[in-house]
C-alpha positions as CSV (number, residue, x, y, z in Angstrom):
1,X,51.1,42.5,-7.9
2,X,49.9,46.0,-8.3
3,X,49.0,47.8,-5.1
4,X,46.9,50.9,-4.9
5,X,48.5,54.2,-3.9
6,X,47.5,55.6,-0.6
7,X,44.6,58.0,-0.5
8,X,44.7,61.4,0.9
9,X,47.4,64.0,0.3
10,X,50.2,61.8,-1.0
11,X,53.2,63.9,-0.1
12,X,53.1,63.8,3.7
13,X,55.5,66.6,4.2
14,X,54.9,68.5,0.9
15,X,53.1,71.5,2.4
16,X,56.2,72.3,4.4
17,X,58.7,71.3,1.8
18,X,57.0,72.8,-1.3
19,X,58.2,76.2,-0.4
20,X,61.8,75.0,-0.2
21,X,61.5,73.0,-3.4
22,X,59.9,75.9,-5.3
23,X,62.7,78.2,-4.3
24,X,65.2,75.6,-5.3
25,X,63.7,75.2,-8.7
26,X,62.0,71.8,-8.4
27,X,59.0,71.3,-10.6
28,X,56.6,68.4,-10.6
29,X,57.4,65.4,-12.8
30,X,55.1,66.6,-15.6
31,X,56.6,70.1,-15.9
32,X,59.1,69.3,-18.6
33,X,56.7,67.5,-20.9
34,X,56.8,69.2,-24.4
35,X,53.0,68.8,-24.7
36,X,52.4,71.0,-21.7
37,X,53.5,74.4,-22.9
38,X,51.5,76.3,-20.3
39,X,53.5,74.7,-17.5
40,X,56.6,76.4,-18.9
41,X,55.2,79.7,-17.6
42,X,56.4,78.5,-14.3
43,X,59.9,79.4,-15.3
44,X,59.1,82.9,-16.4
45,X,60.6,85.5,-14.1
46,X,57.7,87.9,-14.6
47,X,58.1,91.0,-12.4
48,X,55.1,92.3,-10.5
49,X,55.3,96.0,-9.9
50,X,55.8,96.8,-6.2
51,X,54.1,100.1,-6.8
52,X,50.9,98.6,-8.3
53,X,49.1,96.5,-5.7
54,X,46.2,95.9,-8.1
55,X,48.4,94.0,-10.6
56,X,47.6,90.3,-10.9
57,X,49.5,88.3,-8.4
58,X,52.3,85.9,-9.2
59,X,52.4,83.9,-6.0
60,X,55.7,85.2,-4.7
61,X,54.3,86.8,-1.6
62,X,53.0,83.3,-0.8
63,X,56.6,82.1,-0.5
64,X,56.2,80.2,-3.8
65,X,58.5,81.8,-6.3
66,X,58.7,81.2,-10.0
67,X,61.2,78.5,-10.7
68,X,64.2,78.6,-12.9
69,X,65.0,74.9,-13.5
70,X,62.5,72.1,-13.9
71,X,63.2,68.8,-12.3
72,X,62.9,66.3,-15.1
73,X,64.5,68.4,-17.7
74,X,67.5,66.6,-19.1
75,X,70.8,68.5,-18.7
76,X,72.8,67.6,-21.8
77,X,76.0,68.9,-20.2
78,X,76.1,66.0,-17.7
79,X,78.0,62.9,-18.7
80,X,76.0,59.8,-19.4
81,X,76.8,56.6,-17.5
82,X,78.7,54.0,-19.5
83,X,76.6,50.9,-20.6
84,X,76.6,48.3,-17.9
85,X,75.0,44.9,-17.2
86,X,72.7,45.9,-14.3
87,X,69.0,46.4,-14.5
88,X,65.9,47.7,-12.7
89,X,62.6,45.9,-12.9
90,X,59.1,46.1,-11.4
91,X,55.4,46.6,-12.2
92,X,53.5,49.7,-13.3
93,X,49.8,50.2,-12.5
94,X,47.1,52.8,-12.9
95,X,44.7,53.8,-10.2
96,X,41.2,53.1,-11.4
97,X,39.3,54.0,-8.2
98,X,40.4,55.2,-4.8
99,X,41.5,51.7,-3.6
100,X,42.1,49.6,-6.8
101,X,44.9,49.6,-9.3
102,X,45.2,47.7,-12.6
103,X,48.3,46.8,-14.7
104,X,49.3,49.6,-17.0
105,X,50.4,48.6,-20.5
106,X,52.7,50.9,-22.5
107,X,54.1,53.0,-19.7
108,X,57.6,54.5,-20.3
109,X,60.0,53.9,-17.4
110,X,63.2,55.9,-17.6
111,X,66.4,55.9,-15.4
112,X,68.3,59.1,-14.9
113,X,71.2,60.1,-12.7
114,X,70.4,63.0,-10.3
115,X,72.5,65.8,-8.9
116,X,71.0,66.7,-5.6
117,X,73.2,69.8,-5.3
118,X,72.0,71.5,-8.5
119,X,68.6,69.7,-8.5
120,X,69.0,68.5,-12.1
121,X,68.7,65.2,-13.9
122,X,71.0,63.8,-16.5
123,X,69.8,63.0,-20.0
124,X,68.1,59.6,-19.9
125,X,70.5,56.8,-19.3
126,X,68.1,53.9,-20.3
127,X,64.4,53.2,-20.4
128,X,61.9,50.4,-20.7
129,X,58.2,49.9,-21.5
130,X,55.7,48.1,-19.4
131,X,54.0,45.0,-20.9
132,X,50.3,44.1,-20.7
133,X,50.7,42.7,-17.2
134,X,52.4,46.0,-16.1
135,X,55.9,44.4,-15.9
136,X,59.0,46.2,-17.2
137,X,62.8,46.1,-17.1
138,X,65.4,48.7,-17.7
139,X,68.6,47.0,-18.9
140,X,72.2,48.2,-19.6
141,X,72.8,50.1,-16.4
142,X,76.2,50.5,-14.8
143,X,76.8,50.3,-11.1
144,X,75.4,53.4,-9.4
145,X,72.2,55.1,-8.2
146,X,69.4,56.1,-10.5
147,X,66.2,58.2,-10.3
148,X,63.3,56.5,-12.0
149,X,60.6,58.4,-13.8
150,X,57.3,56.7,-14.9
151,X,55.1,58.2,-17.6
152,X,52.0,56.8,-19.4
153,X,52.8,56.7,-23.1
154,X,49.1,56.7,-24.2
155,X,48.1,59.8,-26.2
156,X,45.7,62.0,-24.2
157,X,46.3,60.1,-21.0
158,X,45.0,61.7,-17.8
159,X,47.6,59.9,-15.7
160,X,50.3,62.1,-14.3
161,X,53.9,61.0,-14.3
162,X,55.7,60.1,-11.0
163,X,59.2,59.7,-9.8
164,X,59.7,56.5,-7.8
165,X,58.3,56.1,-5.2
166,X,55.1,58.1,-5.9
167,X,56.6,61.5,-5.9
168,X,56.0,64.7,-7.9
169,X,59.5,66.0,-7.4
170,X,62.9,64.5,-8.3
171,X,64.2,65.9,-5.1
172,X,61.8,63.5,-3.2
173,X,62.6,60.5,-5.3
174,X,64.4,57.5,-3.7
175,X,67.4,56.6,-5.7
176,X,67.6,53.0,-6.9
177,X,70.9,51.3,-6.3
178,X,72.1,49.1,-9.2
179,X,75.1,46.7,-9.4
180,X,76.6,45.4,-12.6
181,X,75.4,41.9,-13.4
182,X,72.4,42.1,-11.0
183,X,68.8,43.1,-11.2
184,X,67.2,45.6,-8.8
185,X,63.6,44.3,-8.6
186,X,60.4,45.6,-7.0
187,X,60.6,49.2,-8.3
188,X,56.8,49.4,-8.6
189,X,54.7,52.5,-9.3
190,X,51.0,53.3,-9.6
191,X,50.1,56.3,-11.7
192,X,47.0,58.3,-10.8
193,X,45.0,61.0,-12.6
194,X,45.2,64.6,-11.5
195,X,42.0,64.1,-9.7
196,X,43.6,62.5,-6.7
197,X,41.1,62.0,-4.0
198,X,38.2,63.2,-2.0
199,X,38.8,64.8,1.4
200,X,35.4,64.2,2.8
201,X,33.4,62.6,5.6
202,X,29.8,61.4,5.9
203,X,28.7,64.7,7.4
204,X,29.8,68.3,7.2
205,X,31.5,67.9,10.6
206,X,33.3,64.7,9.5
207,X,34.4,66.5,6.4
208,X,35.7,69.4,8.5
209,X,37.6,67.0,10.6
210,X,39.0,65.2,7.5
211,X,40.2,68.5,6.1
212,X,41.8,69.5,9.4
213,X,43.6,66.1,9.6
214,X,46.0,67.5,7.0
215,X,47.4,69.8,9.6
216,X,50.1,68.7,12.0
217,X,49.4,68.3,15.7
218,X,50.6,71.0,18.0
219,X,49.3,73.9,15.9
220,X,49.3,77.4,17.4
221,X,45.6,77.9,16.9
222,X,42.3,76.4,15.9
223,X,39.3,78.5,14.9
224,X,35.8,77.0,15.7
225,X,32.6,78.2,14.1
226,X,29.0,77.0,13.7
227,X,28.4,74.5,10.9
228,X,24.8,75.5,10.7
229,X,25.3,79.0,9.3
230,X,28.0,80.7,7.3
231,X,28.6,84.3,8.4
232,X,31.0,84.0,11.3
233,X,33.2,81.4,9.5
234,X,33.8,83.6,6.4
235,X,36.2,85.8,8.3
236,X,37.5,83.0,10.5
237,X,39.1,80.9,7.7
238,X,41.6,83.6,6.7
239,X,42.2,84.4,10.4
240,X,43.1,80.8,11.0
241,X,45.7,81.0,8.2
242,X,47.5,83.8,10.0
243,X,48.4,81.5,12.9
244,X,48.7,78.3,10.9
245,X,45.6,76.4,12.1
246,X,42.5,74.9,10.7
247,X,38.8,75.9,11.0
248,X,36.6,73.3,12.7
249,X,32.8,73.3,12.5
250,X,30.6,72.4,15.4
251,X,26.9,72.2,16.1
252,X,25.5,75.1,18.1
253,X,25.0,73.1,21.2
254,X,27.3,70.1,20.7
255,X,30.7,69.1,19.6
256,X,30.5,66.2,17.1
257,X,32.7,63.2,18.0
258,X,34.9,63.6,14.9
259,X,35.6,67.2,15.8
260,X,36.3,66.4,19.4
261,X,38.8,63.7,18.4
262,X,40.5,66.1,15.9
263,X,40.7,68.9,18.4
264,X,42.4,66.6,20.9
265,X,44.9,65.5,18.2
266,X,45.7,69.0,17.2
267,X,46.2,70.2,20.8
268,X,46.4,73.9,19.9
269,X,47.7,76.6,22.1
270,X,44.7,78.8,21.5
271,X,41.1,78.0,20.5
272,X,39.2,80.9,18.9
273,X,35.5,80.8,18.7
274,X,33.8,82.8,16.0
275,X,30.4,84.0,16.9
276,X,28.2,84.5,20.0
277,X,26.5,81.9,22.2
278,X,23.6,81.5,19.8
279,X,26.0,80.2,17.1
280,X,28.3,78.4,19.5
281,X,26.9,77.9,22.9
282,X,28.6,78.4,26.3
283,X,28.3,74.7,26.8
284,X,30.2,74.0,23.6
285,X,32.9,76.5,24.7
286,X,33.3,74.5,28.0
287,X,33.5,71.3,26.1
288,X,36.2,72.7,23.8
289,X,38.2,73.9,26.8
290,X,38.0,70.5,28.4
291,X,39.3,68.8,25.3
292,X,42.5,70.7,25.4
293,X,43.4,71.5,29.0
294,X,45.7,74.5,29.2
295,X,44.6,76.0,25.9
296,X,43.5,79.6,25.9
297,X,39.9,80.0,24.7
298,X,39.0,83.3,23.0
299,X,35.6,84.2,21.7
300,X,35.0,86.8,19.0
301,X,31.3,87.8,19.3
302,X,29.7,91.1,18.2
303,X,26.1,92.3,18.2
304,X,25.6,90.9,14.7
305,X,27.5,89.1,12.0
306,X,29.2,92.2,10.8
307,X,30.4,93.2,14.2
308,X,31.7,89.7,14.7
309,X,33.6,90.0,11.4
310,X,35.2,93.2,12.5
311,X,36.2,91.7,15.8
312,X,37.9,88.8,14.1
313,X,39.7,91.0,11.7
314,X,40.8,93.4,14.4
315,X,42.0,90.5,16.6
316,X,43.8,88.5,14.0
317,X,45.3,91.0,11.5
318,X,47.8,93.8,11.7
319,X,48.6,95.8,8.6
320,X,47.9,94.0,5.3
321,X,48.3,94.8,1.6
322,X,44.6,94.2,0.9
323,X,41.4,94.0,2.7
324,X,38.8,91.8,1.0
325,X,35.2,93.0,1.1
326,X,32.3,90.5,0.6
327,X,28.7,90.5,1.4
328,X,27.6,88.8,4.6
329,X,24.1,88.3,3.3
330,X,25.1,85.3,1.2
331,X,28.1,83.0,1.0
332,X,29.2,82.2,-2.6
333,X,31.4,85.1,-3.4
334,X,32.9,85.3,0.1
335,X,33.9,81.6,0.0
336,X,36.2,82.2,-3.0
337,X,37.5,85.4,-1.4
338,X,38.2,83.6,1.9
339,X,40.6,81.2,0.2
340,X,42.5,83.8,-1.7
341,X,42.7,86.0,1.4
342,X,44.0,83.0,3.4
343,X,46.7,82.4,0.9
344,X,48.0,86.0,1.2
345,X,47.3,86.3,4.9
346,X,44.7,89.0,4.4
347,X,41.4,89.6,6.0
348,X,37.9,89.1,4.7
349,X,35.5,91.7,6.1
350,X,31.8,90.9,5.5
351,X,29.5,93.8,5.2
352,X,25.8,94.5,4.4
353,X,26.5,94.5,0.7
354,X,23.2,96.1,-0.4
355,X,23.8,99.2,1.9
356,X,24.5,102.5,0.3
357,X,27.7,102.9,2.4
358,X,29.7,101.3,5.2
359,X,29.3,102.5,8.8
360,X,32.1,104.2,10.8
361,X,33.0,101.1,12.7
362,X,33.7,99.2,9.5
363,X,35.7,102.0,8.0
364,X,37.8,102.1,11.2
365,X,38.5,98.4,10.9
366,X,39.6,98.9,7.4
367,X,41.8,101.9,8.2
368,X,43.5,100.1,11.0
369,X,44.8,97.5,8.5
370,X,46.5,100.4,6.5
371,X,45.8,98.6,3.2
372,X,47.1,99.7,-0.1
373,X,44.0,98.6,-1.8
374,X,40.6,96.9,-1.4
375,X,39.4,93.8,-3.2
376,X,35.6,93.5,-3.6
377,X,34.3,89.9,-4.2
378,X,31.3,89.9,-6.5
379,X,29.3,92.2,-8.6
380,X,27.3,95.3,-7.8
381,X,24.2,93.2,-7.0
382,X,26.0,91.9,-3.9
383,X,28.3,94.8,-3.0
384,X,26.8,98.1,-4.0
385,X,28.4,100.8,-6.1
386,X,27.9,103.1,-3.2
387,X,30.2,101.0,-1.0
388,X,32.7,100.8,-3.9
389,X,32.7,104.6,-4.4
390,X,33.1,105.2,-0.7
391,X,36.2,103.0,-0.5
392,X,37.6,104.1,-3.9
393,X,37.9,107.6,-2.6
394,X,40.4,106.4,0.0
395,X,42.1,103.3,-1.4
396,X,43.1,101.5,-4.6
397,X,40.3,99.3,-5.7
398,X,39.6,96.1,-7.7
399,X,36.3,94.4,-8.1
400,X,36.5,90.7,-9.0
401,X,33.2,89.4,-10.4
402,X,31.7,87.1,-13.0
403,X,28.4,86.3,-14.4
404,X,27.6,83.9,-11.6
405,X,29.1,82.5,-8.4
406,X,31.3,80.1,-10.4
407,X,32.6,82.7,-12.8
408,X,33.4,85.0,-9.8
409,X,35.4,82.1,-8.2
410,X,37.4,81.8,-11.4
411,X,37.9,85.6,-11.6
412,X,39.3,85.7,-8.0
413,X,41.6,82.7,-8.6
414,X,42.8,83.9,-11.9
415,X,43.8,87.2,-10.3
416,X,45.3,85.7,-7.2
417,X,47.1,83.0,-9.1
418,X,47.9,84.9,-12.3
419,X,49.5,82.6,-14.9
420,X,50.7,85.4,-17.2
421,X,52.6,86.7,-14.2
422,X,54.4,83.4,-13.5
423,X,52.1,81.8,-10.9
424,X,51.8,78.1,-10.6
425,X,50.4,75.6,-8.0
426,X,51.2,72.0,-7.2
427,X,47.7,71.5,-5.7
428,X,44.2,72.7,-6.5
429,X,41.0,72.2,-4.5
430,X,37.4,71.9,-5.8
431,X,34.3,72.2,-3.7
432,X,30.5,72.5,-4.0
433,X,29.5,76.1,-4.6
434,X,25.8,75.5,-3.7
435,X,26.7,74.7,-0.1
436,X,29.0,76.4,2.3
437,X,30.3,74.0,5.0
438,X,33.0,72.2,3.1
439,X,34.4,75.4,1.6
440,X,34.6,77.1,5.0
441,X,37.0,74.5,6.4
442,X,38.6,74.1,2.9
443,X,39.8,77.7,2.7
444,X,42.0,77.2,5.8
445,X,43.6,74.2,4.2
446,X,43.8,75.2,0.5
447,X,44.8,78.8,0.9
448,X,46.2,78.7,4.4
449,X,48.3,75.6,4.3
450,X,48.7,74.7,0.7
451,X,48.9,78.2,-0.8
452,X,46.6,76.8,-3.5
453,X,43.5,77.9,-5.3
454,X,40.1,76.6,-4.3
455,X,37.3,76.7,-6.9
456,X,33.6,76.6,-6.1
457,X,31.8,74.6,-8.8
458,X,28.4,73.1,-9.5
459,X,27.8,69.8,-7.6
460,X,28.0,67.6,-10.8
461,X,30.7,69.1,-13.0
462,X,33.6,71.4,-13.3
463,X,33.3,74.5,-15.6
464,X,35.7,74.8,-18.5
465,X,37.2,78.0,-17.1
466,X,38.1,76.2,-13.9
467,X,39.7,73.3,-15.8
468,X,41.6,75.7,-18.0
469,X,43.1,77.6,-15.1
470,X,44.0,74.4,-13.3
471,X,45.8,73.2,-16.4
472,X,47.5,76.6,-17.0
473,X,48.9,76.5,-13.4
474,X,50.5,73.2,-14.0
475,X,48.6,71.6,-11.1
476,X,49.8,68.2,-10.1
477,X,47.0,67.0,-7.8
478,X,43.4,68.1,-7.5
479,X,41.3,67.3,-4.4
480,X,37.6,67.4,-4.0
481,X,36.4,68.8,-0.7
482,X,33.2,66.9,0.1
483,X,31.6,64.2,-1.9
484,X,30.6,64.8,-5.6
485,X,28.4,62.1,-7.0
486,X,29.4,62.5,-10.7
487,X,33.0,63.4,-10.5
488,X,35.3,60.4,-10.3
489,X,38.3,58.6,-11.7
490,X,36.1,57.3,-14.5
491,X,35.8,60.8,-15.8
492,X,38.2,63.1,-13.9
493,X,37.0,66.6,-13.5
494,X,33.9,66.1,-15.6
495,X,33.3,69.2,-17.7
496,X,30.0,71.1,-17.5
């Protein structure tokens, strides 16, 4: 019997534990595969100059350091177990849609011993291959405990290997106890492609709640913004990351049921509202306060979207290495910037991008962050050369831009997660670049909680440059934020 793997983020505690594992040198199960040379860049100890803030980022300031030992790499210096008479058996399947699995023929199932002190595996002790019905057996095992690795042996397979039970890391694997002369049955595994699941709901508000559901209850903060317009939320997503909370979207005059239920579950200490009463009404504020009795409710509201952005940045951020600048007249470039900024706990300040220069209030907000440099999201059509020159006279400067919104998203992610400088990511997130709601909440999750890149893509496909960067980062699981009609398990990450 092959049962489907659970949907959603499979590693329930991985967001908290990934930092520990990365520091300990634990890589995903696929990291040691010889046909994935780009994944080996994880082990490079590339040094980023502390005096050059404009250098591409390697992820270390996220708390995710480059690793030095890959879980799954055999250590030839460890002694092999003597041949025994015990065995491990089970059934291997492949996930063919989000709820259905089928038997997997030809999977390789390997038993290792594991040293949890050094986080290393032995050379393979014994292995087996699954039959057409998915069944397998590993024979010749001595009494002891073994970590089991499952890999699809089919050339070009999109299925990612797993340690039993359904884990990316050997450190999370459950050892299988074996006794001489006896079989240890029921060691079943279902392999899934890198495209792991949707995080989505039927509406933008239900999607916002579904994204927020990945956060634990009892968070310090929740940011709330209108789901009908984008400006206030662009600065709110990175601000939410600074206090470890999600961004929830509401209607201007009502709190959707899914959002009310999620806010009650989260039970935050503080609720921050981004925007004035036109965006989020006083009645909604009262409803929010009533859902979490005792929570502080703080509203950031300025005379316009740019003043609100300044208030959020002034309220949520102290000194930062970078201040991100994006136009507040449209959303595509700022969405990508919000996620990268959230990952590095840096602010996004939206500005009237076509203006010749920034006003004194904006310059003061920037100066109060004491940044080493400014990152501009988008080309000169969205943030003028006049603004660039004004800032360049005072700070280091980098402009991250591409030929279109999708290329700009790639440029931002390639710089913030620079593979040549040793960056890697266990997770990646993909969202529709033609609409703003899913990406707004997504930035607080992807950048803020998972320290992972989020790519804005066309609604029906994923550009080659996005797929290349995901592959180069050694990503283990990719999630779609919101529903994409033509991206599915049948053709994971369909190329444009």
